[in-house]
C-alpha positions in Angstrom: 118.8 42.5 49.3 119.5 44.5 46.1 115.9 44.6 45.3 115.2 46.3 48.6 117.7 49.0 47.7 116.3 49.6 44.3 113.0 47.9 43.6 113.0 48.8 39.9 116.5 47.2 39.5 117.2 49.7 36.7 120.2 51.2 38.5 122.0 47.8 38.8 121.2 46.9 35.2 122.8 50.2 34.0 125.7 49.8 36.3 126.2 46.2 35.1 126.0 47.3 31.4 128.5 50.1 32.0 130.9 47.8 33.9 130.6 45.1 31.2 131.6 47.8 28.5 134.6 48.7 30.5 135.6 45.1 31.0 135.2 44.3 27.3 137.2 47.3 26.2 139.9 46.3 28.7 140.1 42.8 27.5 140.3 43.9 23.9 143.1 46.4 24.7 145.0 43.7 26.6 144.7 41.2 23.8 145.7 43.8 21.2 148.8 44.7 23.2 149.7 41.0 23.8 149.4 40.3 20.0 151.5 43.4 19.3 154.2 42.3 21.7 154.3 38.8 20.2 154.6 40.3 16.7 157.5 42.5 17.9 159.2 39.6 19.5 158.7 37.5 16.3 160.2 40.3 14.3 163.3 40.2 16.6 162.5 43.5 18.2 162.4 44.0 22.0 159.4 45.1 23.9 159.1 47.2 27.1 157.8 44.1 29.0 160.9 42.0 28.2 162.8 40.9 31.3 166.6 41.2 31.2 168.6 39.2 33.7 171.6 41.3 34.7 174.2 41.0 37.5 173.4 42.9 40.7 173.9 46.6 40.3 174.1 49.3 43.0 170.8 51.3 43.2 172.4 54.5 42.0 173.9 52.7 39.0 170.6 50.8 38.3 168.6 54.1 38.2 171.1 55.6 35.8 171.0 52.5 33.7 167.1 52.5 33.5 167.2 56.2 32.6 169.4 55.3 29.6 166.8 52.7 28.3 163.8 55.0 28.5 164.7 58.5 27.3 162.3 61.3 26.6 164.0 62.3 23.3 163.9 65.7 21.7 161.6 64.5 19.0 159.2 63.0 21.5 159.3 66.3 23.5 158.7 68.4 20.4 155.8 66.0 19.3 154.3 66.3 22.8 154.4 70.1 22.7 152.9 70.1 19.1 150.0 68.0 20.4 149.5 70.3 23.4 149.4 73.3 21.0 146.8 71.6 18.8 144.6 70.4 21.7 144.8 73.7 23.7 141.9 74.9 21.5 139.5 72.3 23.0 140.9 71.3 26.4 143.0 72.6 29.3 146.5 71.6 28.3 147.3 70.7 31.9 145.2 67.6 31.3 147.5 66.4 28.5 150.4 64.2 29.9 152.8 61.7 28.6 154.3 58.4 29.7 157.5 57.3 27.9 158.3 53.7 27.4 161.2 51.9 25.7 159.4 51.6 22.4 157.0 54.6 22.3 155.9 57.7 24.0 152.2 57.6 25.1 150.3 60.9 25.1 147.4 60.6 27.5 144.4 62.5 28.8 144.5 63.1 32.6 147.5 60.8 32.9 145.1 57.9 32.4 146.5 55.0 30.3 143.0 54.1 29.3 142.7 57.5 27.7 145.4 57.3 25.0 145.3 60.0 22.4 148.4 59.0 20.4 151.6 57.0 20.7 154.7 58.6 19.3 156.9 55.8 17.8 160.0 58.0 17.4 162.8 55.8 18.7 163.7 54.7 15.2 165.1 57.9 13.7 164.6 56.8 10.1 161.0 55.7 10.5 158.8 57.8 12.7 155.2 56.7 13.2 152.1 58.0 14.9 149.7 55.5 16.4 146.4 57.5 16.5 143.6 56.2 18.7 139.9 56.4 18.0 136.6 55.1 19.6 133.6 53.9 17.6 129.9 54.4 18.5 129.9 51.2 20.6 132.9 52.4 22.7 135.5 50.1 21.1 139.0 51.6 20.9 141.2 51.1 17.9 144.4 52.6 16.5 145.9 53.4 13.2 149.7 53.5 12.5 150.7 56.4 10.3 154.3 56.9 9.1 155.5 60.5 9.1 158.6 62.0 7.6 158.9 65.0 9.9 157.3 66.3 13.0 155.3 69.1 11.2 153.1 66.3 9.7 151.6 65.9 13.2 149.5 69.0 12.5 147.7 67.1 9.6 146.0 64.9 12.1 144.7 67.6 14.4 141.1 66.7 13.8 141.7 63.1 14.7 143.3 64.1 18.0 140.3 66.4 18.8 137.9 63.6 17.9 139.4 61.1 20.4 139.3 63.8 23.1 135.6 64.4 22.4 135.0 60.6 22.5 136.6 60.4 25.9 134.6 63.3 27.2 131.3 61.9 25.8 132.0 58.4 27.2 133.2 59.8 30.5 135.7 57.0 31.0 137.1 57.1 34.5 139.0 53.8 34.7 
């Protein structure tokens, strides 16, 4: 059947190769996050996936309670705006979004969790960290944790942020 649609079978080969690349990157990212969560748990820290069993709470109280746990802090907000000011030179800033979790604030391209630019680990006021993402020539994503003393240090890594954006645009990742 498929050969009737495309006798040369090149289209399906390329589609298969593209799909396999996405799947491999997804599996690597999943494994990395699971290992990270296990390490956090082993160190006695909580993760955003940890389930907490609590007595039943009214919906209004539950919403207020969940808002307390995940708070878009002033430092995260300022870091987000610093990143937008850096990246406005190369992209429409409306494409830069964030997703806050209990342990970090994820800065994303197009609101896509597969297109992470940086994670702001600012919930510990004494030890702030940037987790800067990069993609190699084969399309494998990795990250580097960088401790910072103040928010102005974010500007030092402007080139890395622009590189990851360029990588996403060149790879055209739509997952």
